[in-house]
C-alpha positions as CSV (number, residue, x, y, z in Angstrom):
1,M,21.6,-16.9,-6.9
2,D,20.0,-13.9,-5.2
3,A,16.8,-14.7,-3.2
4,M,13.5,-13.3,-4.8
5,T,11.9,-10.4,-3.5
6,S,8.2,-10.8,-2.8
7,V,5.9,-7.7,-3.4
8,L,2.1,-8.0,-2.4
9,V,-0.2,-5.4,-3.9
10,V,-3.5,-5.2,-1.9
11,Y,-6.3,-3.0,-3.4
12,T,-10.1,-2.7,-3.9
13,S,-11.9,-1.0,-6.8
14,T,-15.3,-0.1,-7.5
15,L,-15.3,1.7,-11.0
16,G,-12.1,-0.1,-12.3
17,N,-9.8,2.9,-11.9
18,T,-8.1,1.7,-8.8
19,Q,-7.7,-1.5,-10.2
20,K,-5.9,0.0,-13.2
21,M,-3.5,1.9,-10.8
22,A,-2.9,-1.5,-9.0
23,E,-2.0,-3.2,-12.2
24,A,0.5,-0.5,-13.1
25,V,2.0,-0.6,-9.5
26,A,2.4,-4.3,-9.9
27,D,3.9,-4.1,-13.4
28,G,6.6,-1.5,-11.9
29,A,7.3,-3.8,-9.1
30,R,7.8,-6.7,-11.6
31,S,10.3,-4.6,-13.7
32,V,12.7,-5.0,-10.8
33,E,15.0,-8.0,-11.2
34,A,14.4,-11.1,-9.1
35,T,10.9,-9.9,-7.9
36,T,7.8,-11.8,-7.8
37,V,4.3,-9.9,-7.4
38,T,1.1,-11.1,-6.2
39,L,-2.0,-8.7,-6.9
40,C,-4.8,-9.3,-4.6
41,E,-8.4,-7.7,-3.7
42,A,-8.5,-6.4,-0.2
43,T,-11.3,-8.9,0.7
44,E,-9.2,-11.8,-0.7
45,A,-6.0,-11.1,0.7
46,T,-5.0,-13.6,3.5
47,R,-2.9,-12.9,6.7
48,E,-0.4,-15.4,5.7
49,E,0.2,-13.6,2.4
50,V,0.9,-10.5,4.1
51,R,3.2,-12.1,6.9
52,V,5.5,-13.7,4.3
53,C,5.8,-10.9,1.6
54,D,8.8,-8.5,1.6
55,A,6.9,-5.5,0.7
56,L,3.2,-4.4,0.9
57,L,1.6,-1.8,-1.5
58,L,-1.9,-1.0,-0.3
59,G,-4.3,1.0,-2.6
60,T,-7.8,2.5,-2.1
61,P,-10.4,4.6,-3.8
62,L,-11.2,7.6,-1.8
63,R,-14.5,7.6,0.3
64,H,-15.2,10.9,1.7
65,R,-11.7,11.7,2.4
66,S,-10.9,8.3,3.8
67,A,-10.0,4.9,2.5
68,D,-12.6,2.4,1.4
69,A,-14.4,0.3,4.1
70,R,-12.9,-3.0,2.5
71,V,-9.3,-1.5,2.9
72,K,-10.2,-0.6,6.3
73,Q,-11.3,-4.0,7.2
74,F,-8.1,-5.4,5.7
75,I,-6.1,-3.2,8.0
76,E,-8.4,-4.2,11.0
77,N,-8.4,-7.9,10.3
78,T,-4.7,-8.3,9.0
79,I,-2.3,-5.4,9.5
80,E,-3.6,-4.7,13.1
81,V,-3.2,-8.5,14.1
82,L,0.3,-8.9,12.5
83,W,1.2,-5.5,14.4
84,L,0.3,-7.4,17.6
85,T,2.5,-10.3,16.6
86,D,5.4,-8.1,15.4
87,D,5.5,-10.0,12.0
88,L,5.6,-6.7,9.9
89,V,8.5,-5.1,11.5
90,G,11.1,-4.1,8.9
91,K,9.0,-4.9,6.0
92,V,8.6,-2.2,3.2
93,G,5.4,-0.4,2.6
94,G,3.9,1.9,0.2
95,V,0.5,3.3,-0.7
96,F,-1.5,4.8,-3.7
97,S,-5.1,5.8,-4.2
98,V,-7.7,7.0,-6.7
99,G,-10.4,9.8,-6.2
100,G,-12.2,12.6,-7.7
101,G,-14.3,14.9,-5.5
102,Y,-15.5,18.5,-6.1
103,G,-12.9,21.3,-6.7
104,N,-9.1,21.1,-7.1
105,A,-8.3,20.7,-3.3
106,G,-7.3,17.1,-3.6
107,A,-10.5,15.5,-2.3
108,G,-8.7,14.5,1.0
109,V,-6.1,12.3,-0.8
110,E,-3.4,13.3,2.0
111,I,-5.6,12.4,4.9
112,A,-6.5,8.9,3.4
113,Q,-3.1,7.9,2.3
114,L,-1.6,9.0,5.7
115,G,-4.2,6.9,7.3
116,L,-2.9,4.0,5.3
117,L,0.7,4.8,6.1
118,A,0.0,5.3,9.9
119,A,-1.3,1.5,10.1
120,M,2.0,0.6,8.4
121,A,4.0,2.8,10.7
122,G,2.3,1.4,13.7
123,A,3.4,-2.2,12.5
124,G,7.0,-1.2,12.2
125,M,7.2,-1.0,8.5
126,I,9.7,0.9,6.5
127,L,7.6,3.4,4.4
128,V,8.5,4.6,0.8
129,P,7.1,7.9,-0.1
130,L,6.9,9.4,-3.6
131,P,9.5,11.9,-4.4
132,K,8.7,14.6,-7.1
133,T,11.5,13.2,-9.2
134,T,9.3,10.4,-9.9
135,P,8.0,10.3,-13.6
136,G,4.3,11.3,-13.7
137,S,4.4,12.8,-10.3
138,G,3.3,16.1,-11.8
139,V,-0.2,14.9,-12.2
140,A,-0.3,11.9,-9.8
141,G,2.0,12.8,-7.0
142,S,0.8,13.5,-3.5
143,H,4.4,13.1,-1.7
144,W,3.0,10.0,0.1
145,G,2.2,7.7,-2.7
146,A,0.8,7.7,-6.2
147,H,-2.7,9.1,-6.7
148,G,-4.9,9.1,-9.7
149,R,-7.3,12.0,-10.1
150,S,-10.2,10.3,-11.8
151,G,-12.6,13.1,-11.8
152,G,-12.7,16.7,-12.9
153,P,-13.3,19.8,-10.4
154,N,-17.0,19.5,-11.2
155,M,-17.0,15.8,-10.6
156,E,-17.2,14.9,-14.1
157,P,-15.6,11.3,-14.7
158,L,-12.5,11.5,-16.5
159,G,-10.9,8.2,-15.8
160,I,-7.2,7.4,-15.3
161,T,-4.5,8.9,-17.7
162,D,-1.4,7.2,-19.0
163,E,0.6,9.6,-17.0
164,M,-0.9,8.7,-13.9
165,L,-0.5,4.9,-14.6
166,Q,3.3,5.9,-15.3
167,C,3.4,7.5,-11.8
168,A,2.1,4.4,-10.3
169,Y,4.3,2.0,-12.3
170,H,7.4,3.8,-11.1
171,H,6.1,4.0,-7.4
172,G,5.7,0.3,-7.6
173,A,9.4,-0.1,-8.7
174,N,10.7,2.2,-6.1
175,V,9.0,0.1,-3.3
176,A,10.4,-3.1,-5.0
177,R,13.9,-1.9,-5.2
178,V,13.8,-0.8,-1.5
179,A,12.6,-4.1,-0.5
180,A,15.3,-5.8,-2.6
181,A,18.1,-3.7,-0.9
182,L,16.7,-4.5,2.7
183,Q,16.0,-8.2,2.1
184,G,17.6,-10.4,4.8
185,K,18.7,-7.4,6.7
186,N,17.5,-7.3,10.4
187,L,17.7,-3.4,11.0
188,M,15.1,-2.7,13.5
189,A,16.0,-2.9,17.3
190,R,14.2,-5.8,19.3
191,G,13.7,-6.5,23.0
192,N,10.4,-5.0,24.0
193,Q,8.2,-7.6,25.7
194,A,6.0,-9.4,23.0
195,P,2.2,-10.0,24.0
196,S,1.6,-13.4,25.6
197,Q,-0.2,-16.1,23.5
198,E,-3.3,-15.8,25.7
199,L,-3.5,-11.9,24.9
200,I,-3.1,-12.5,21.1
201,A,-6.0,-15.3,21.3
202,L,-8.2,-12.9,23.2
203,F,-7.4,-10.2,20.4
204,L,-8.2,-12.7,17.5
205,G,-11.4,-13.7,19.4
206,S,-10.2,-17.4,19.8
207,P,-11.5,-19.5,22.4
């Protein structure tokens, strides 16, 4: 029997739209055979959950062309620490987001998503983008990940459409398939000097 692939979906949501996207992403990942999915709010996700997963999908509402503060805190307290210990090297990563904003310029979605992906890349993760072949990407594709445009050009609240959720679903499935294909494979070169335990303790603020 093949080993199960574990996918962790970490997100935060204020108005409920990002939660809808997160649930669609999780459903997509679950559609891949032999995959288990954990859906977790960013303030509740533990370092151990991230350390043992095969793939991490990170989602955020947009806040002034950037990620939500709760997601940034998760990056600093979890991803950055696991970067130091090299525990995320070779794991699979993907991102998604939700936002409105004024006008039709995207409200900074690329900047926000690239910020999340940069944290994953720094940790040595293998990143899954969102190709334009993805169903629903015509309204929810940003190249880097699924994005739900929840507001109109004059900031009128519109919510998340079924087509946006479809894109999120397939993005979750794409990430899960890549994780399943790479599971158990140690593809990344190793050999750089690891930080000392004393340095790690200092970084974590341990006595």
